[in-house]
DRENPA-3360 file (N, C-alpha, C; in nm, 2 decimals, always signed):
BEGIN
1 = MRVIDSTK = +5.47/+2.16/-5.16/+5.34/+2.10/-5.18/+5.24/+2.16/-5.09 ~ +5.13/+2.21/-5.13/+5.03/+2.27/-5.06/+4.95/+2.17/-4.98 ~ +4.93/+2.19/-4.85/+4.85/+2.10/-4.76/+4.71/+2.16/-4.75 ~ +4.61/+2.08/-4.78/+4.47/+2.13/-4.77/+4.42/+2.10/-4.64 ~ +4.37/+2.21/-4.56/+4.31/+2.19/-4.43/+4.16/+2.14/-4.45 ~ +4.13/+2.02/-4.41/+4.00/+1.97/-4.43/+3.89/+2.03/-4.35 ~ +3.93/+2.09/-4.24/+3.84/+2.16/-4.15/+3.79/+2.29/-4.22 ~ +3.88/+2.35/-4.30/+3.83/+2.47/-4.38/+3.75/+2.42/-4.49;
9 = QNNFPYII = +3.78/+2.32/-4.56/+3.69/+2.28/-4.67/+3.55/+2.25/-4.62 ~ +3.54/+2.19/-4.49/+3.41/+2.15/-4.45/+3.33/+2.28/-4.41 ~ +3.38/+2.39/-4.42/+3.30/+2.52/-4.40/+3.21/+2.54/-4.52 ~ +3.24/+2.47/-4.64/+3.17/+2.51/-4.75/+3.09/+2.38/-4.80 ~ +2.98/+2.41/-4.88/+2.92/+2.53/-4.90/+2.86/+2.59/-4.77 ~ +2.87/+2.72/-4.75/+2.82/+2.80/-4.65/+2.68/+2.84/-4.69 ~ +2.58/+2.80/-4.63/+2.44/+2.83/-4.68/+2.37/+2.93/-4.60 ~ +2.33/+3.04/-4.66/+2.27/+3.15/-4.59/+2.12/+3.16/-4.63;
17 = GVSGGSGS = +2.04/+3.15/-4.53/+1.89/+3.18/-4.55/+1.86/+3.32/-4.53 ~ +1.78/+3.38/-4.63/+1.74/+3.52/-4.62/+1.59/+3.52/-4.64 ~ +1.52/+3.55/-4.52/+1.38/+3.54/-4.51/+1.32/+3.68/-4.47 ~ +1.18/+3.67/-4.46/+1.10/+3.79/-4.42/+0.98/+3.79/-4.50 ~ +0.89/+3.88/-4.48/+0.76/+3.88/-4.55/+0.78/+3.91/-4.70 ~ +0.67/+3.88/-4.77/+0.67/+3.92/-4.91/+0.68/+4.07/-4.93 ~ +0.78/+4.11/-5.01/+0.81/+4.26/-5.02/+0.89/+4.32/-4.91 ~ +0.96/+4.24/-4.83/+1.03/+4.29/-4.71/+1.17/+4.35/-4.76;
25 = GKTFFAQA = +1.22/+4.31/-4.88/+1.35/+4.36/-4.93/+1.45/+4.25/-4.92 ~ +1.41/+4.12/-4.88/+1.51/+4.01/-4.87/+1.56/+3.97/-5.00 ~ +1.48/+3.97/-5.11/+1.53/+3.93/-5.24/+1.63/+4.04/-5.30 ~ +1.60/+4.16/-5.27/+1.70/+4.27/-5.32/+1.84/+4.25/-5.25 ~ +1.82/+4.21/-5.12/+1.95/+4.20/-5.04/+2.02/+4.07/-5.10 ~ +1.95/+3.96/-5.11/+2.01/+3.84/-5.16/+2.08/+3.85/-5.30 ~ +2.01/+3.92/-5.38/+2.07/+3.95/-5.51/+2.19/+4.04/-5.51 ~ +2.19/+4.14/-5.42/+2.31/+4.22/-5.41/+2.42/+4.15/-5.35;
33 = LKSHLGDE = +2.40/+4.07/-5.26/+2.50/+3.99/-5.21/+2.56/+3.89/-5.31 ~ +2.48/+3.83/-5.39/+2.52/+3.74/-5.49/+2.61/+3.82/-5.60 ~ +2.56/+3.94/-5.63/+2.63/+4.02/-5.73/+2.77/+4.06/-5.68 ~ +2.78/+4.08/-5.55/+2.91/+4.12/-5.50/+3.00/+4.00/-5.50 ~ +2.96/+3.88/-5.47/+3.04/+3.76/-5.46/+3.07/+3.70/-5.60 ~ +2.98/+3.72/-5.69/+3.00/+3.66/-5.83/+2.95/+3.52/-5.85 ~ +2.93/+3.48/-5.97/+2.88/+3.35/-6.00/+2.97/+3.24/-5.97 ~ +3.10/+3.26/-5.97/+3.19/+3.15/-5.94/+3.19/+3.12/-5.79;
41 = QCTLIFQD = +3.16/+3.21/-5.71/+3.16/+3.19/-5.56/+3.03/+3.17/-5.50 ~ +2.92/+3.21/-5.57/+2.78/+3.22/-5.50/+2.67/+3.17/-5.60 ~ +2.58/+3.10/-5.54/+2.46/+3.06/-5.61/+2.34/+3.11/-5.53 ~ +2.23/+3.15/-5.59/+2.11/+3.21/-5.54/+2.00/+3.12/-5.58 ~ +1.93/+3.06/-5.48/+1.81/+2.97/-5.50/+1.69/+3.04/-5.44 ~ +1.57/+3.03/-5.51/+1.46/+3.09/-5.47/+1.36/+2.98/-5.42 ~ +1.29/+3.02/-5.30/+1.18/+2.93/-5.26/+1.07/+2.91/-5.37 ~ +1.05/+3.03/-5.44/+0.94/+3.03/-5.54/+0.96/+2.92/-5.65;
49 = NYYIDQSR = +1.06/+2.87/-5.67/+1.09/+2.76/-5.77/+1.03/+2.64/-5.72 ~ +1.00/+2.62/-5.59/+0.95/+2.50/-5.53/+0.80/+2.50/-5.51 ~ +0.72/+2.58/-5.57/+0.58/+2.57/-5.56/+0.53/+2.44/-5.61 ~ +0.43/+2.39/-5.54/+0.37/+2.26/-5.60/+0.27/+2.31/-5.71 ~ +0.25/+2.22/-5.81/+0.16/+2.26/-5.93/+0.02/+2.29/-5.87 ~ -0.02/+2.41/-5.91/-0.15/+2.46/-5.86/-0.25/+2.49/-5.98 ~ -0.22/+2.44/-6.10/-0.29/+2.48/-6.22/-0.44/+2.44/-6.21 ~ -0.48/+2.33/-6.14/-0.61/+2.29/-6.14/-0.70/+2.37/-6.04;
57 = RFDFDGGS = -0.63/+2.44/-5.96/-0.70/+2.52/-5.86/-0.70/+2.67/-5.88 ~ -0.61/+2.71/-5.97/-0.59/+2.86/-5.99/-0.68/+2.92/-6.10 ~ -0.74/+3.04/-6.06/-0.81/+3.12/-6.16/-0.73/+3.25/-6.18 ~ -0.77/+3.34/-6.26/-0.69/+3.46/-6.29/-0.63/+3.53/-6.17 ~ -0.71/+3.55/-6.06/-0.67/+3.62/-5.95/-0.65/+3.52/-5.82 ~ -0.61/+3.40/-5.85/-0.57/+3.32/-5.74/-0.67/+3.21/-5.69 ~ -0.80/+3.25/-5.69/-0.89/+3.15/-5.64/-0.87/+3.10/-5.51 ~ -0.88/+2.96/-5.49/-0.86/+2.91/-5.36/-0.71/+2.88/-5.33;
65 = VNFDHPDS = -0.62/+2.91/-5.41/-0.48/+2.87/-5.39/-0.42/+2.97/-5.29 ~ -0.36/+2.93/-5.19/-0.30/+3.01/-5.09/-0.14/+2.99/-5.11 ~ -0.08/+3.08/-5.18/+0.06/+3.06/-5.21/+0.15/+3.10/-5.09 ~ +0.09/+3.14/-4.98/+0.17/+3.18/-4.87/+0.16/+3.09/-4.75 ~ +0.10/+2.97/-4.77/+0.08/+2.87/-4.68/+0.20/+2.77/-4.70 ~ +0.26/+2.72/-4.59/+0.37/+2.62/-4.61/+0.34/+2.50/-4.70 ~ +0.21/+2.46/-4.70/+0.18/+2.35/-4.78/+0.19/+2.37/-4.93 ~ +0.21/+2.49/-4.97/+0.21/+2.52/-5.12/+0.35/+2.50/-5.17;
73 = IDFNFMAE = +0.45/+2.48/-5.08/+0.59/+2.47/-5.11/+0.64/+2.32/-5.09 ~ +0.72/+2.27/-5.19/+0.77/+2.13/-5.18/+0.91/+2.14/-5.11 ~ +0.90/+2.15/-4.98/+1.03/+2.17/-4.90/+1.11/+2.04/-4.90 ~ +1.05/+1.93/-4.91/+1.13/+1.81/-4.92/+1.22/+1.80/-5.04 ~ +1.16/+1.85/-5.16/+1.25/+1.86/-5.27/+1.36/+1.96/-5.26 ~ +1.32/+2.07/-5.19/+1.42/+2.17/-5.17/+1.54/+2.12/-5.08 ~ +1.49/+2.05/-4.98/+1.59/+1.99/-4.88/+1.69/+1.88/-4.95 ~ +1.63/+1.81/-5.04/+1.70/+1.71/-5.12/+1.81/+1.78/-5.20;
81 = NLKCLKSH = +1.77/+1.90/-5.27/+1.87/+1.98/-5.35/+1.98/+2.03/-5.27 ~ +1.94/+2.08/-5.14/+2.05/+2.14/-5.06/+2.14/+2.03/-5.01 ~ +2.09/+1.92/-4.97/+2.18/+1.81/-4.93/+2.27/+1.77/-5.04 ~ +2.23/+1.77/-5.16/+2.33/+1.73/-5.28/+2.43/+1.84/-5.28 ~ +2.39/+1.96/-5.28/+2.49/+2.07/-5.28/+2.59/+2.07/-5.16 ~ +2.54/+2.04/-5.04/+2.63/+2.03/-4.93/+2.72/+1.91/-4.94 ~ +2.68/+1.81/-5.02/+2.77/+1.70/-5.04/+2.86/+1.71/-5.16 ~ +2.85/+1.84/-5.21/+2.94/+1.88/-5.33/+2.90/+1.81/-5.45;
89 = QPAFIPSY = +2.77/+1.78/-5.47/+2.71/+1.73/-5.59/+2.62/+1.82/-5.65 ~ +2.60/+1.82/-5.78/+2.51/+1.91/-5.85/+2.36/+1.88/-5.81 ~ +2.28/+1.98/-5.82/+2.14/+1.96/-5.79/+2.06/+2.02/-5.91 ~ +1.94/+1.97/-5.93/+1.85/+2.01/-6.04/+1.73/+2.08/-5.98 ~ +1.73/+2.22/-6.00/+1.64/+2.31/-5.94/+1.52/+2.31/-6.03 ~ +1.39/+2.30/-5.98/+1.28/+2.31/-6.06/+1.24/+2.44/-6.10 ~ +1.15/+2.46/-6.19/+1.11/+2.60/-6.24/+0.95/+2.60/-6.23 ~ +0.90/+2.71/-6.18/+0.76/+2.73/-6.17/+0.72/+2.84/-6.26;
97 = DFVTHTRS = +0.61/+2.81/-6.34/+0.55/+2.91/-6.43/+0.44/+2.98/-6.37 ~ +0.46/+3.11/-6.34/+0.35/+3.19/-6.27/+0.24/+3.23/-6.36 ~ +0.25/+3.20/-6.49/+0.13/+3.22/-6.58/+0.04/+3.11/-6.58 ~ +0.10/+2.98/-6.61/+0.01/+2.86/-6.61/+0.00/+2.79/-6.48 ~ +0.09/+2.84/-6.38/+0.09/+2.78/-6.24/+0.11/+2.63/-6.25 ~ +0.21/+2.60/-6.33/+0.25/+2.46/-6.33/+0.41/+2.45/-6.31 ~ +0.46/+2.34/-6.28/+0.61/+2.32/-6.27/+0.65/+2.27/-6.41 ~ +0.75/+2.35/-6.46/+0.81/+2.32/-6.59/+0.87/+2.18/-6.59;
105 = KQSTEIRP = +0.87/+2.11/-6.70/+0.94/+1.98/-6.71/+1.09/+2.00/-6.72 ~ +1.13/+2.12/-6.75/+1.27/+2.15/-6.75/+1.32/+2.20/-6.61 ~ +1.44/+2.16/-6.57/+1.50/+2.20/-6.45/+1.63/+2.26/-6.48 ~ +1.69/+2.33/-6.38/+1.82/+2.40/-6.41/+1.93/+2.33/-6.32 ~ +2.04/+2.28/-6.38/+2.14/+2.22/-6.30/+2.22/+2.32/-6.24 ~ +2.24/+2.31/-6.10/+2.31/+2.40/-6.03/+2.43/+2.32/-5.96 ~ +2.55/+2.37/-5.98/+2.67/+2.31/-5.92/+2.71/+2.38/-5.80 ~ +2.76/+2.30/-5.70/+2.79/+2.36/-5.57/+2.89/+2.48/-5.57;
113 = TKIIIIDG = +2.87/+2.59/-5.52/+2.96/+2.69/-5.49/+2.98/+2.71/-5.35 ~ +3.08/+2.79/-5.31/+3.13/+2.80/-5.18/+3.02/+2.87/-5.09 ~ +2.95/+2.96/-5.15/+2.84/+3.03/-5.08/+2.71/+3.00/-5.16 ~ +2.60/+2.96/-5.08/+2.48/+2.95/-5.14/+2.38/+3.03/-5.06 ~ +2.29/+3.11/-5.13/+2.19/+3.19/-5.07/+2.05/+3.13/-5.11 ~ +1.97/+3.11/-5.00/+1.83/+3.07/-5.02/+1.74/+3.18/-4.98 ~ +1.65/+3.22/-5.07/+1.56/+3.32/-5.05/+1.42/+3.27/-5.04 ~ +1.34/+3.31/-4.93/+1.21/+3.26/-4.92/+1.14/+3.30/-4.80;
121 = ILIFHSDA = +1.01/+3.32/-4.80/+0.93/+3.37/-4.69/+0.91/+3.27/-4.58 ~ +0.92/+3.14/-4.62/+0.88/+3.03/-4.53/+1.00/+2.94/-4.50 ~ +1.11/+2.97/-4.54/+1.23/+2.88/-4.53/+1.26/+2.85/-4.38 ~ +1.25/+2.96/-4.29/+1.27/+2.94/-4.15/+1.17/+2.86/-4.08 ~ +1.04/+2.86/-4.14/+0.94/+2.78/-4.07/+0.96/+2.63/-4.09 ~ +1.03/+2.60/-4.20/+1.05/+2.45/-4.24/+1.17/+2.39/-4.16 ~ +1.14/+2.30/-4.08/+1.26/+2.23/-4.00/+1.35/+2.17/-4.09 ~ +1.31/+2.11/-4.20/+1.39/+2.04/-4.29/+1.49/+2.13/-4.36;
129 = IRHLLSEL = +1.45/+2.26/-4.39/+1.54/+2.36/-4.46/+1.61/+2.43/-4.34 ~ +1.56/+2.47/-4.24/+1.63/+2.55/-4.14/+1.76/+2.48/-4.09 ~ +1.75/+2.35/-4.06/+1.86/+2.28/-4.01/+1.97/+2.26/-4.11 ~ +1.96/+2.30/-4.24/+2.06/+2.29/-4.33/+2.13/+2.42/-4.36 ~ +2.09/+2.53/-4.29/+2.13/+2.66/-4.31/+2.25/+2.68/-4.21 ~ +2.35/+2.75/-4.27/+2.46/+2.80/-4.19/+2.43/+2.93/-4.11 ~ +2.35/+3.01/-4.17/+2.32/+3.14/-4.12/+2.18/+3.19/-4.16 ~ +2.11/+3.25/-4.07/+1.97/+3.29/-4.10/+1.95/+3.44/-4.08;
137 = IFFDTPEE = +1.91/+3.51/-4.18/+1.89/+3.66/-4.18/+1.75/+3.69/-4.21 ~ +1.68/+3.76/-4.13/+1.54/+3.79/-4.14/+1.52/+3.94/-4.15 ~ +1.43/+3.98/-4.25/+1.41/+4.12/-4.28/+1.26/+4.15/-4.22 ~ +1.26/+4.23/-4.12/+1.13/+4.26/-4.04/+1.09/+4.40/-4.09 ~ +1.01/+4.40/-4.19/+0.97/+4.53/-4.26/+0.82/+4.56/-4.24 ~ +0.79/+4.69/-4.22/+0.65/+4.73/-4.20/+0.56/+4.68/-4.31 ~ +0.44/+4.65/-4.26/+0.34/+4.59/-4.35/+0.30/+4.68/-4.48 ~ +0.29/+4.81/-4.44/+0.25/+4.89/-4.56/+0.36/+4.90/-4.67;
145 = LRFARRLN = +0.48/+4.89/-4.63/+0.58/+4.89/-4.74/+0.58/+4.75/-4.81 ~ +0.56/+4.65/-4.74/+0.56/+4.52/-4.80/+0.44/+4.51/-4.90 ~ +0.32/+4.56/-4.86/+0.22/+4.55/-4.94/+0.24/+4.63/-5.07 ~ +0.29/+4.75/-5.06/+0.32/+4.84/-5.17/+0.42/+4.76/-5.28 ~ +0.52/+4.71/-5.23/+0.60/+4.64/-5.31/+0.54/+4.51/-5.38 ~ +0.46/+4.43/-5.30/+0.40/+4.32/-5.36/+0.30/+4.36/-5.47 ~ +0.23/+4.47/-5.44/+0.13/+4.51/-5.54/+0.20/+4.55/-5.68 ~ +0.31/+4.62/-5.66/+0.38/+4.66/-5.78/+0.43/+4.53/-5.86;
153 = RDVQERGR = +0.49/+4.44/-5.78/+0.55/+4.32/-5.84/+0.44/+4.24/-5.91 ~ +0.33/+4.21/-5.85/+0.22/+4.12/-5.90/+0.16/+4.18/-6.02 ~ +0.14/+4.32/-6.02/+0.08/+4.38/-6.14/+0.17/+4.39/-6.25 ~ +0.30/+4.44/-6.23/+0.39/+4.46/-6.34/+0.45/+4.33/-6.39 ~ +0.48/+4.23/-6.30/+0.55/+4.12/-6.34/+0.47/+4.00/-6.37 ~ +0.35/+3.99/-6.30/+0.27/+3.86/-6.30/+0.13/+3.88/-6.36 ~ +0.10/+4.01/-6.41/-0.02/+4.04/-6.49/-0.15/+4.04/-6.40 ~ -0.13/+4.06/-6.27/-0.25/+4.06/-6.18/-0.32/+4.19/-6.18;
161 = EPMGVRNQ = -0.44/+4.19/-6.14/-0.52/+4.31/-6.12/-0.51/+4.36/-5.98 ~ -0.49/+4.49/-5.96/-0.47/+4.54/-5.83/-0.57/+4.51/-5.73 ~ -0.69/+4.50/-5.76/-0.80/+4.46/-5.66/-0.78/+4.31/-5.61 ~ -0.74/+4.23/-5.71/-0.71/+4.09/-5.68/-0.59/+4.07/-5.58 ~ -0.49/+4.16/-5.61/-0.37/+4.16/-5.53/-0.41/+4.20/-5.39 ~ -0.49/+4.31/-5.38/-0.52/+4.36/-5.25/-0.60/+4.26/-5.17 ~ -0.71/+4.20/-5.23/-0.79/+4.10/-5.16/-0.70/+3.98/-5.12 ~ -0.60/+3.93/-5.20/-0.52/+3.83/-5.16/-0.44/+3.87/-5.05;
169 = FITQVKPM = -0.38/+3.99/-5.04/-0.30/+4.03/-4.93/-0.38/+4.03/-4.80 ~ -0.51/+4.07/-4.80/-0.59/+4.08/-4.68/-0.63/+3.94/-4.63 ~ -0.67/+3.85/-4.74/-0.73/+3.73/-4.70/-0.63/+3.61/-4.67 ~ -0.51/+3.63/-4.74/-0.41/+3.51/-4.74/-0.27/+3.56/-4.69 ~ -0.22/+3.67/-4.75/-0.07/+3.71/-4.73/-0.06/+3.76/-4.58 ~ -0.14/+3.84/-4.55/-0.13/+3.90/-4.40/-0.15/+3.78/-4.30 ~ -0.26/+3.71/-4.31/-0.28/+3.61/-4.21/-0.16/+3.50/-4.21 ~ -0.12/+3.46/-4.32/-0.01/+3.36/-4.33/+0.13/+3.43/-4.28;
177 = HDQYVAPS = +0.14/+3.56/-4.30/+0.26/+3.62/-4.25/+0.26/+3.62/-4.10 ~ +0.14/+3.66/-4.05/+0.13/+3.67/-3.90/+0.13/+3.53/-3.83 ~ +0.08/+3.43/-3.90/+0.08/+3.29/-3.85/+0.22/+3.21/-3.86 ~ +0.28/+3.23/-3.98/+0.40/+3.14/-4.01/+0.53/+3.22/-4.03 ~ +0.52/+3.34/-4.10/+0.65/+3.40/-4.14/+0.70/+3.48/-4.02 ~ +0.62/+3.57/-3.97/+0.68/+3.65/-3.86/+0.73/+3.57/-3.74 ~ +0.66/+3.46/-3.70/+0.71/+3.38/-3.58/+0.84/+3.32/-3.61 ~ +0.87/+3.29/-3.74/+1.00/+3.22/-3.77/+1.12/+3.31/-3.75;
185 = KKYAHKIV = +1.10/+3.44/-3.73/+1.22/+3.52/-3.71/+1.30/+3.49/-3.58 ~ +1.23/+3.42/-3.49/+1.29/+3.38/-3.37/+1.42/+3.29/-3.39 ~ +1.42/+3.23/-3.51/+1.53/+3.14/-3.54/+1.65/+3.22/-3.60 ~ +1.63/+3.34/-3.64/+1.73/+3.42/-3.71/+1.85/+3.46/-3.62 ~ +1.97/+3.46/-3.70/+2.09/+3.50/-3.63/+2.10/+3.66/-3.64 ~ +2.03/+3.71/-3.74/+2.03/+3.86/-3.76/+1.89/+3.90/-3.80 ~ +1.83/+4.00/-3.73/+1.70/+4.05/-3.78/+1.73/+4.20/-3.82 ~ +1.69/+4.23/-3.94/+1.71/+4.36/-3.99/+1.57/+4.44/-3.98;
193 = VEMNEYES = +1.57/+4.52/-3.88/+1.44/+4.59/-3.83/+1.42/+4.72/-3.91 ~ +1.52/+4.80/-3.91/+1.51/+4.94/-3.96/+1.56/+4.94/-4.10 ~ +1.48/+5.01/-4.19/+1.52/+5.01/-4.33/+1.65/+5.08/-4.35 ~ +1.69/+5.17/-4.27/+1.82/+5.24/-4.28/+1.93/+5.15/-4.23 ~ +1.90/+5.03/-4.19/+2.01/+4.93/-4.16/+2.06/+4.86/-4.28 ~ +1.98/+4.87/-4.39/+2.01/+4.79/-4.50/+2.16/+4.79/-4.56 ~ +2.21/+4.91/-4.58/+2.34/+4.93/-4.63/+2.45/+4.88/-4.54 ~ +2.43/+4.90/-4.41/+2.53/+4.86/-4.31/+2.52/+4.71/-4.29;
201 = VLLHYKHK = +2.41/+4.65/-4.30/+2.40/+4.50/-4.30/+2.46/+4.43/-4.41 ~ +2.42/+4.49/-4.54/+2.49/+4.44/-4.66/+2.64/+4.45/-4.66 ~ +2.69/+4.56/-4.61/+2.84/+4.57/-4.60/+2.90/+4.47/-4.51 ~ +2.82/+4.45/-4.39/+2.87/+4.36/-4.29/+2.89/+4.22/-4.35 ~ +2.79/+4.17/-4.43/+2.79/+4.04/-4.48/+2.89/+4.03/-4.60 ~ +2.91/+4.13/-4.67/+3.01/+4.13/-4.77/+3.14/+4.11/-4.71 ~ +3.18/+4.18/-4.60/+3.31/+4.17/-4.54/+3.32/+4.03/-4.47 ~ +3.21/+3.98/-4.41/+3.21/+3.86/-4.34/+3.24/+3.74/-4.44;
209 = LNALLSLE = +3.17/+3.74/-4.56/+3.18/+3.63/-4.65/+3.31/+3.64/-4.72 ~ +3.37/+3.76/-4.75/+3.49/+3.78/-4.81/+3.60/+3.71/-4.72 ~ +3.58/+3.75/-4.58/+3.68/+3.68/-4.49/+3.67/+3.54/-4.48 ~ +3.55/+3.48/-4.49/+3.53/+3.34/-4.49/+3.59/+3.28/-4.61 ~ +3.57/+3.34/-4.72/+3.63/+3.28/-4.84/+3.78/+3.29/-4.85 ~ +3.84/+3.38/-4.78/+3.99/+3.41/-4.77/+4.05/+3.29/-4.69 ~ +3.97/+3.23/-4.61/+4.03/+3.12/-4.52/+4.06/+3.00/-4.60 ~ +4.02/+2.98/-4.71/+4.04/+2.86/-4.80/+4.19/+2.83/-4.81;
% end
């Protein structure tokens, strides 16, 4: 008869926070890590799902809505979801529509996996979220590269105009990054500074999580 070591069971779910500025490469990293681990072992959750309904304040190019301020995110809801998963219970993840800027009435049921990855620019700033994370990884990427990536994403995927994206970056994204996102890297266990570190860091975490999973 196999004896289950409860101390090993308590290691799971192992929740990894991946943060950094918008366009820093954090999402690409999180998706690559999840792809390596597979759906049975790993769940990926995005901060963007937890935007508060902004439909009344949003115009075509953003208007007065500041999506990079901590107040735009429902961190309490996110924390409740993470606590459910840590308790080995399913959670219901909201969905945000970036066209209408409303929260969809439909949610996605997520069942706890051994590894959970949380992706978001402000997750380390939030005390409620940070204290639920097992490990924190921060991507410290040059501003010029972050802007180029955000410009491409917002124009290609979200139907924005380039001038609107640029103005938003200057008036909101950069100030919020400097005030909230960049300072939160002090909480990180690992800061990825150089872009040529990406492959070695990804390989490191693949090996680390494989080893953690093998302990079961």
